[in-house]
LOVEXMI-989102 format. One line per field, with one value per residue (C-alpha): residue number from 1; residue in three letters; chain; x, y, z. Coordinates in nm, 2 decimals. Layout:
<recs>
seq: [NUM, ...]
type: [ALA, ...]
mol: [A, ...]
east: [X, ...]
north: [Y, ...]
up: [Z, ...]
</recs>
This chain:
<recs>
seq: [1, 2, 3, 4, 5, 6, 7, 8, 9, 10, 11, 12, 13, 14, 15, 16, 17, 18, 19, 20, 21, 22, 23, 24, 25, 26, 27, 28, 29, 30, 31, 32, 33, 34, 35, 36, 37, 38, 39, 40, 41, 42, 43, 44, 45, 46, 47, 48, 49, 50, 51, 52, 53, 54, 55, 56, 57, 58, 59, 60, 61, 62, 63, 64, 65, 66, 67, 68, 69, 70, 71, 72, 73, 74, 75, 76, 77, 78, 79, 80, 81, 82, 83, 84, 85, 86, 87, 88, 89, 90, 91, 92, 93, 94, 95, 96, 97, 98, 99, 100, 101, 102, 103, 104, 105, 106, 107, 108, 109, 110, 111, 112, 113, 114, 115, 116, 117, 118, 119, 120, 121, 122, 123, 124, 125, 126, 127, 128, 129, 130, 131, 132, 133, 134, 135, 136, 137, 138, 139, 140, 141, 142, 143, 144, 145, 146, 147, 148, 149, 150, 151, 152, 153, 154, 155, 156, 157, 158, 159, 160, 161, 162, 163, 164, 165, 166, 167, 168, 169, 170, 171, 172, 173, 174, 175, 176, 177, 178, 179, 180, 181, 182, 183, 184, 185, 186, 187, 188, 189, 190, 191, 192, 193, 194, 195, 196, 197, 198, 199, 200, 201, 202, 203, 204, 205, 206, 207, 208, 209, 210, 211, 212, 213, 214, 215, 216, 217, 218, 219, 220, 221, 222, 223, 224, 225, 226, 227, 228, 229, 230, 231, 232, 233, 234, 235, 236, 237, 238, 239, 240, 241, 242, 243, 244, 245, 246, 247, 248, 249, 250, 251, 252, 253, 254, 255, 256, 257, 258, 259, 260, 261, 262, 263, 264, 265, 266, 267, 268, 269, 270, 271, 272, 273, 274, 275, 276, 277, 278, 279, 280, 281, 282, 283, 284, 285, 286, 287, 288, 289, 290, 291, 292, 293, 294, 295, 296, 297, 298, 299, 300, 301, 302, 303, 304, 305, 306, 307, 308, 309, 310, 311, 312, 313, 314, 315, 316, 317, 318, 319, 320, 321, 322, 323, 324, 325, 326, 327, 328, 329, 330, 331, 332, 333, 334, 335, 336, 337, 338, 339, 340, 341, 342, 343, 344, 345, 346, 347]
type: [MET, ASN, SER, PRO, ALA, LEU, GLN, ASN, SER, ARG, LEU, MET, LYS, ALA, PHE, ARG, ARG, GLU, GLN, VAL, ASP, CYS, THR, PRO, VAL, TRP, ILE, MET, ARG, GLN, ALA, GLY, ARG, TYR, LEU, PRO, GLU, TYR, MET, GLU, VAL, ARG, SER, LYS, VAL, THR, PHE, ILE, GLU, LEU, CYS, LYS, THR, PRO, GLU, MET, ALA, ALA, GLN, VAL, THR, LEU, ASP, ALA, GLN, ARG, LEU, LEU, GLY, VAL, ASP, ALA, ALA, ILE, LEU, PHE, ALA, ASP, LEU, LEU, PRO, MET, LEU, GLU, PRO, MET, GLY, ILE, ASP, LEU, GLU, TYR, GLN, LYS, GLY, GLU, GLY, PRO, VAL, ILE, HIS, ASN, PRO, ILE, MET, ASP, ALA, SER, GLN, VAL, ASP, ARG, LEU, GLN, GLU, LEU, ASP, ASP, VAL, SER, SER, MET, GLN, PHE, VAL, PHE, ASP, ALA, VAL, LYS, LEU, ILE, ARG, ARG, ASP, LEU, PRO, ALA, ASP, ILE, PRO, LEU, LEU, GLY, PHE, ALA, GLY, ALA, PRO, PHE, THR, LEU, ALA, SER, TYR, VAL, ILE, GLU, GLY, GLY, GLY, SER, ARG, ASN, TYR, LEU, ARG, THR, LYS, SER, LEU, MET, PHE, ARG, ASP, GLU, SER, ALA, TRP, ARG, SER, MET, MET, GLU, ARG, LEU, ALA, ARG, SER, LEU, ILE, ARG, TYR, LEU, THR, ALA, GLN, ILE, GLU, ALA, GLY, CYS, GLN, ALA, ILE, GLN, LEU, PHE, ASP, SER, TRP, ALA, GLY, CYS, LEU, SER, PRO, ALA, ASP, TYR, ARG, ARG, TYR, VAL, LEU, PRO, TYR, THR, LYS, MET, VAL, VAL, ASP, GLY, VAL, ARG, PRO, LEU, ALA, PRO, VAL, LEU, ASN, PHE, LEU, THR, GLY, ASN, PRO, ALA, LEU, LEU, PRO, LEU, LEU, LYS, GLU, SER, GLY, GLY, ASP, VAL, ILE, GLY, LEU, ASP, TRP, ARG, VAL, GLU, LEU, ALA, ASP, GLY, TRP, LYS, THR, VAL, GLY, TYR, ASP, VAL, GLY, VAL, GLN, GLY, ASN, LEU, ASP, PRO, LEU, SER, LEU, LEU, ALA, ASP, LEU, PRO, THR, LEU, LYS, ALA, ARG, THR, GLN, HIS, VAL, LEU, GLN, GLN, ALA, GLU, ASN, ARG, PRO, GLY, HIS, ILE, PHE, ASN, LEU, GLY, HIS, GLY, VAL, MET, PRO, GLU, VAL, PRO, PRO, GLU, HIS, VAL, LYS, ALA, LEU, VAL, LYS, MET, VAL, HIS, GLU, LEU, SER, ALA, ARG]
mol: [A, A, A, A, A, A, A, A, A, A, A, A, A, A, A, A, A, A, A, A, A, A, A, A, A, A, A, A, A, A, A, A, A, A, A, A, A, A, A, A, A, A, A, A, A, A, A, A, A, A, A, A, A, A, A, A, A, A, A, A, A, A, A, A, A, A, A, A, A, A, A, A, A, A, A, A, A, A, A, A, A, A, A, A, A, A, A, A, A, A, A, A, A, A, A, A, A, A, A, A, A, A, A, A, A, A, A, A, A, A, A, A, A, A, A, A, A, A, A, A, A, A, A, A, A, A, A, A, A, A, A, A, A, A, A, A, A, A, A, A, A, A, A, A, A, A, A, A, A, A, A, A, A, A, A, A, A, A, A, A, A, A, A, A, A, A, A, A, A, A, A, A, A, A, A, A, A, A, A, A, A, A, A, A, A, A, A, A, A, A, A, A, A, A, A, A, A, A, A, A, A, A, A, A, A, A, A, A, A, A, A, A, A, A, A, A, A, A, A, A, A, A, A, A, A, A, A, A, A, A, A, A, A, A, A, A, A, A, A, A, A, A, A, A, A, A, A, A, A, A, A, A, A, A, A, A, A, A, A, A, A, A, A, A, A, A, A, A, A, A, A, A, A, A, A, A, A, A, A, A, A, A, A, A, A, A, A, A, A, A, A, A, A, A, A, A, A, A, A, A, A, A, A, A, A, A, A, A, A, A, A, A, A, A, A, A, A, A, A, A, A, A, A, A, A, A, A, A, A, A, A, A, A, A, A, A, A, A, A, A, A, A, A, A, A, A, A]
east: [0.92, 0.82, 0.81, 1.06, 0.77, 0.71, 1.07, 1.13, 0.81, 0.85, 0.76, 0.99, 1.28, 1.21, 1.23, 1.58, 1.66, 1.71, 1.64, 1.29, 1.13, 0.91, 0.83, 0.60, 0.28, 0.00, -0.24, -0.31, -0.67, -0.70, -1.00, -1.22, -1.54, -1.44, -1.47, -1.83, -1.73, -1.62, -1.94, -2.15, -1.99, -1.99, -2.36, -2.44, -2.26, -2.12, -1.76, -1.65, -1.85, -1.66, -1.33, -1.42, -1.57, -1.26, -1.44, -1.56, -1.23, -1.06, -1.30, -1.25, -0.87, -0.86, -1.11, -0.91, -0.58, -0.74, -0.94, -0.65, -0.37, -0.15, 0.17, 0.06, -0.25, -0.29, -0.49, -0.83, -0.84, -0.84, -0.59, -0.81, -0.97, -0.65, -0.72, -1.05, -0.88, -0.65, -0.95, -1.07, -1.44, -1.45, -1.74, -1.77, -2.04, -2.20, -2.07, -1.84, -1.58, -1.42, -1.52, -1.36, -1.60, -1.34, -1.05, -0.75, -0.79, -0.47, -0.16, -0.35, -0.56, -0.27, -0.28, -0.63, -0.45, -0.38, -0.09, -0.20, -0.03, -0.26, -0.34, -0.60, -0.87, -0.75, -0.79, -1.04, -0.74, -0.52, -0.80, -0.84, -0.47, -0.48, -0.78, -0.62, -0.28, -0.45, -0.63, -0.38, -0.17, 0.16, 0.37, 0.16, 0.28, 0.04, 0.11, 0.00, -0.02, -0.09, -0.09, 0.23, 0.24, 0.19, -0.11, -0.27, -0.19, -0.34, -0.67, -0.67, -0.62, -0.83, -1.12, -1.13, -0.99, -0.82, -0.70, -0.45, -0.38, -0.43, -0.48, -0.21, 0.05, -0.06, 0.00, 0.32, 0.47, 0.34, 0.42, 0.69, 0.69, 0.32, 0.37, 0.66, 0.45, 0.17, 0.40, 0.60, 0.28, 0.16, 0.49, 0.51, 0.15, 0.22, 0.52, 0.30, 0.02, 0.24, 0.43, 0.11, 0.01, 0.35, 0.31, -0.04, 0.10, 0.19, 0.52, 0.58, 0.44, 0.34, 0.35, 0.12, 0.19, -0.10, -0.09, 0.28, 0.30, 0.17, 0.50, 0.82, 1.14, 1.26, 0.94, 0.93, 1.28, 1.21, 0.85, 0.80, 1.11, 1.22, 0.89, 0.85, 1.20, 1.11, 0.83, 1.04, 1.33, 1.09, 0.94, 1.22, 1.39, 1.07, 0.97, 1.05, 0.90, 0.76, 0.76, 0.52, 0.45, 0.23, 0.20, 0.55, 0.86, 1.08, 1.05, 1.19, 1.54, 1.40, 1.16, 1.46, 1.63, 1.33, 1.39, 1.25, 1.35, 1.14, 1.04, 0.70, 0.68, 0.36, 0.30, 0.43, 0.79, 0.95, 1.03, 1.39, 1.44, 1.28, 1.50, 1.81, 1.71, 1.65, 1.95, 1.99, 2.05, 1.67, 1.39, 1.11, 0.74, 0.52, 0.43, 0.16, -0.09, -0.40, -0.62, -0.42, -0.66, -0.94, -0.75, -0.81, -0.60, -0.34, -0.27, -0.26, -0.01, 0.21, 0.20, 0.28, 0.57, 0.70, 0.71, 0.88, 1.14, 1.21, 1.30, 1.55, 1.51, 1.69, 1.62, 1.40, 1.11, 0.76, 0.50, 0.20, -0.01, 0.11, -0.18, -0.50, -0.73, -1.04, -1.40, -1.47, -1.20, -1.33, -1.22, -1.11, -0.86, -0.70, -0.68, -0.53, -0.27, -0.15, -0.11, 0.07, 0.32, 0.40, 0.43, 0.62, 0.87, 0.93, 1.31]
north: [1.46, 1.59, 1.96, 2.12, 2.17, 1.79, 1.70, 1.92, 1.81, 1.65, 1.31, 1.29, 1.43, 1.15, 0.89, 1.03, 1.04, 1.42, 1.65, 1.80, 2.08, 1.82, 1.45, 1.39, 1.20, 1.03, 0.76, 0.42, 0.40, 0.78, 0.79, 0.55, 0.49, 0.69, 1.01, 1.15, 1.31, 0.97, 0.80, 1.07, 0.97, 0.60, 0.60, 0.67, 0.37, 0.02, 0.00, -0.14, 0.13, 0.39, 0.23, 0.22, 0.58, 0.80, 1.12, 0.97, 0.80, 1.13, 1.32, 1.09, 1.09, 1.47, 1.52, 1.31, 1.49, 1.83, 1.75, 1.58, 1.81, 1.51, 1.53, 1.29, 1.16, 0.79, 0.68, 0.54, 0.20, -0.16, -0.44, -0.69, -0.54, -0.59, -0.96, -0.94, -0.89, -1.18, -1.41, -1.39, -1.36, -1.11, -0.99, -0.76, -0.89, -0.67, -0.76, -1.03, -0.84, -0.96, -1.31, -1.49, -1.73, -1.92, -1.97, -2.17, -2.48, -2.67, -2.66, -2.79, -2.47, -2.22, -2.16, -2.00, -1.70, -1.49, -1.24, -0.88, -0.79, -0.49, -0.26, -0.06, -0.25, -0.06, 0.28, 0.39, 0.38, 0.59, 0.83, 0.88, 0.94, 1.21, 1.39, 1.37, 1.50, 1.78, 1.90, 1.82, 2.10, 2.14, 2.02, 1.72, 1.39, 1.12, 0.76, 0.48, 0.13, -0.24, -0.57, -0.77, -1.10, -1.32, -1.14, -1.14, -1.51, -1.59, -1.42, -1.61, -1.94, -1.91, -1.73, -1.47, -1.42, -1.70, -1.78, -2.05, -2.02, -2.39, -2.39, -2.14, -2.32, -2.66, -2.54, -2.36, -2.67, -2.94, -2.79, -2.52, -2.50, -2.41, -2.16, -2.00, -1.97, -1.80, -1.56, -1.46, -1.38, -1.17, -0.99, -0.91, -0.79, -0.57, -0.41, -0.31, -0.19, 0.02, 0.16, 0.29, 0.45, 0.63, 0.74, 0.88, 1.10, 0.91, 1.02, 0.70, 0.35, 0.16, -0.22, -0.40, -0.75, -0.78, -1.16, -1.26, -1.24, -1.60, -1.73, -1.84, -1.67, -1.97, -1.99, -1.62, -1.64, -1.93, -1.87, -1.49, -1.28, -1.34, -1.22, -0.92, -0.82, -0.86, -0.61, -0.36, -0.38, -0.33, -0.01, 0.16, 0.30, 0.50, 0.60, 0.54, 0.23, 0.18, -0.19, -0.29, -0.62, -0.67, -0.93, -1.07, -0.86, -1.17, -1.11, -0.76, -0.85, -1.04, -0.75, -0.52, -0.78, -0.77, -0.40, -0.06, 0.30, 0.29, -0.02, -0.01, -0.12, -0.24, -0.17, -0.51, -0.39, -0.09, 0.16, 0.19, -0.19, -0.22, 0.05, -0.10, -0.44, -0.31, -0.08, 0.30, 0.29, 0.29, 0.50, 0.35, 0.42, 0.38, 0.27, 0.39, 0.12, 0.21, 0.17, 0.44, 0.67, 0.55, 0.68, 1.02, 1.30, 1.33, 0.95, 0.97, 1.26, 1.06, 0.75, 0.97, 1.13, 0.78, 0.68, 1.01, 0.96, 0.61, 0.77, 1.00, 1.27, 1.05, 1.15, 0.91, 0.86, 0.88, 0.88, 0.65, 0.40, 0.04, -0.04, 0.13, 0.36, 0.18, 0.29, 0.34, 0.61, 0.97, 1.18, 1.46, 1.23, 1.16, 1.53, 1.59, 1.32, 1.49, 1.82, 1.65, 1.49, 1.81, 2.01, 1.75, 1.68, 2.05, 2.09]
up: [-1.50, -1.15, -1.10, -0.85, -0.60, -0.61, -0.60, -0.30, -0.11, 0.23, 0.11, -0.19, 0.03, 0.28, 0.00, -0.07, 0.30, 0.29, 0.58, 0.60, 0.80, 0.98, 0.93, 0.64, 0.73, 0.54, 0.66, 0.50, 0.40, 0.46, 0.22, 0.41, 0.60, 0.91, 0.70, 0.66, 0.33, 0.20, 0.31, 0.14, -0.19, -0.11, -0.03, -0.40, -0.54, -0.46, -0.36, -0.69, -0.88, -0.67, -0.77, -1.14, -1.17, -1.21, -1.11, -0.78, -0.71, -0.76, -0.54, -0.24, -0.29, -0.30, -0.02, 0.22, 0.15, 0.18, 0.50, 0.68, 0.57, 0.50, 0.29, 0.02, -0.15, -0.22, -0.52, -0.42, -0.58, -0.48, -0.50, -0.69, -1.00, -1.20, -1.17, -1.37, -1.71, -1.61, -1.62, -1.25, -1.18, -0.89, -0.69, -0.39, -0.17, 0.09, 0.44, 0.29, 0.10, -0.22, -0.34, -0.64, -0.80, -1.01, -0.78, -0.90, -0.70, -0.79, -1.01, -1.32, -1.33, -1.31, -1.68, -1.64, -1.50, -1.81, -1.80, -1.81, -2.14, -2.22, -1.93, -2.12, -1.93, -1.62, -1.79, -1.52, -1.27, -1.49, -1.57, -1.19, -1.15, -1.41, -1.25, -0.90, -1.02, -1.21, -0.89, -0.61, -0.47, -0.67, -0.37, -0.27, -0.43, -0.54, -0.44, -0.66, -0.53, -0.59, -0.41, -0.40, -0.59, -0.29, -0.16, -0.51, -0.56, -0.22, -0.32, -0.65, -0.49, -0.17, -0.34, -0.07, 0.28, 0.47, 0.82, 0.74, 0.36, 0.33, -0.05, -0.12, 0.08, -0.06, -0.42, -0.32, -0.15, -0.39, -0.73, -0.72, -1.10, -1.12, -0.83, -1.01, -1.33, -1.14, -0.95, -1.26, -1.44, -1.16, -1.12, -1.49, -1.49, -1.18, -1.35, -1.65, -1.43, -1.19, -1.48, -1.63, -1.29, -1.29, -1.65, -1.57, -1.29, -0.97, -0.80, -0.60, -0.55, -0.23, -0.27, -0.02, 0.09, 0.33, 0.37, 0.35, 0.73, 0.74, 0.60, 0.77, 0.67, 0.48, 0.29, 0.22, 0.08, -0.15, -0.26, -0.24, -0.23, -0.60, -0.73, -0.50, -0.60, -0.97, -0.93, -0.72, -0.96, -1.26, -1.11, -0.92, -1.23, -1.29, -0.93, -0.57, -0.41, -0.06, 0.02, 0.30, 0.46, 0.77, 1.04, 1.09, 1.19, 1.14, 0.77, 0.78, 0.67, 0.37, 0.29, 0.28, 0.05, -0.18, -0.24, -0.20, -0.11, 0.20, 0.41, 0.57, 0.94, 1.10, 1.48, 1.59, 1.61, 1.77, 1.50, 1.62, 1.61, 1.27, 1.12, 1.27, 1.13, 0.77, 0.78, 0.76, 0.39, 0.34, 0.48, 0.70, 0.72, 1.02, 1.27, 1.51, 1.62, 1.42, 1.73, 1.91, 1.73, 1.96, 2.27, 2.42, 2.26, 2.54, 2.51, 2.13, 2.15, 2.38, 2.15, 1.85, 2.04, 2.11, 1.74, 1.65, 1.93, 1.79, 1.46, 1.63, 1.37, 1.12, 0.76, 0.58, 0.83, 0.69, 0.97, 0.92, 1.10, 1.11, 0.89, 0.78, 0.98, 1.11, 1.04, 1.41, 1.45, 1.50, 1.20, 1.44, 1.59, 1.25, 1.18, 1.52, 1.46, 1.14, 1.33, 1.62, 1.38, 1.21, 1.54, 1.74, 1.46, 1.36, 1.31]
</recs>
């Protein structure tokens, strides 16, 4: 049960589309390489060691919230380690990012993906959540997160990043039964994993579908929507869900259909248009172009004001970037952005 301070925080009020004193703001990838304090911790360990060391994951999460003055912390973790106990051989290679050494190459191999029945292998995540929640200010919510089923499936099939998702779409189109089996296993596993994050102390969840933008609306409806909806419906009774997909505004009506209290908008759509598309019975998050943070401060302020004007002071807007902050961004610009949002949106 959340404390009154958490329930009445700006972020949780926005999830409920209630009036706030100013628009809540947090930044995707707010604990990241642009922050010297993050790099100091990161220099001591590999990326995956940082993810799997609760004390360090908690430190970078807490540091980012404190340094930026944002209205929420987001758990420092990665989308992919939950795949390891599901039978996936995952490695983070320097300069290459995540690499899966035993990708599922075709439908005959789908049964190699084991359902995550027991989440105890992810205890390092839940321990980090407990440490963060213990030390966060009483009125600052903690967001948990995970990758959506399609994005996780694409990693498992492609073995890493992809430009055209050739293997993923081939399996999807050629053997819908095998695709359904994989997606249902991922969805059920995600429900268990996110439930455990909430039980450990997260107040809300963000679901990232970073790769689903490669799909047409018809393919999203047929091959993705039922499984994303399965996850959202499984988690929402426990905590609010922020449903985020990037790269294809044409999918917004279907993203809304898949569920969520707040729909994340990337920068490829005007916020006013995006909110009108998904409907005013949900909140929206976004959606400043992340590279706006490389502009001079007067330009950044004007661009921030534009996003806020698009929201028209409507309850339910959470200010964020349209995706994560880039390593090249000056940290002082991120701090300035947070102040700008609070000052420009003060009611």
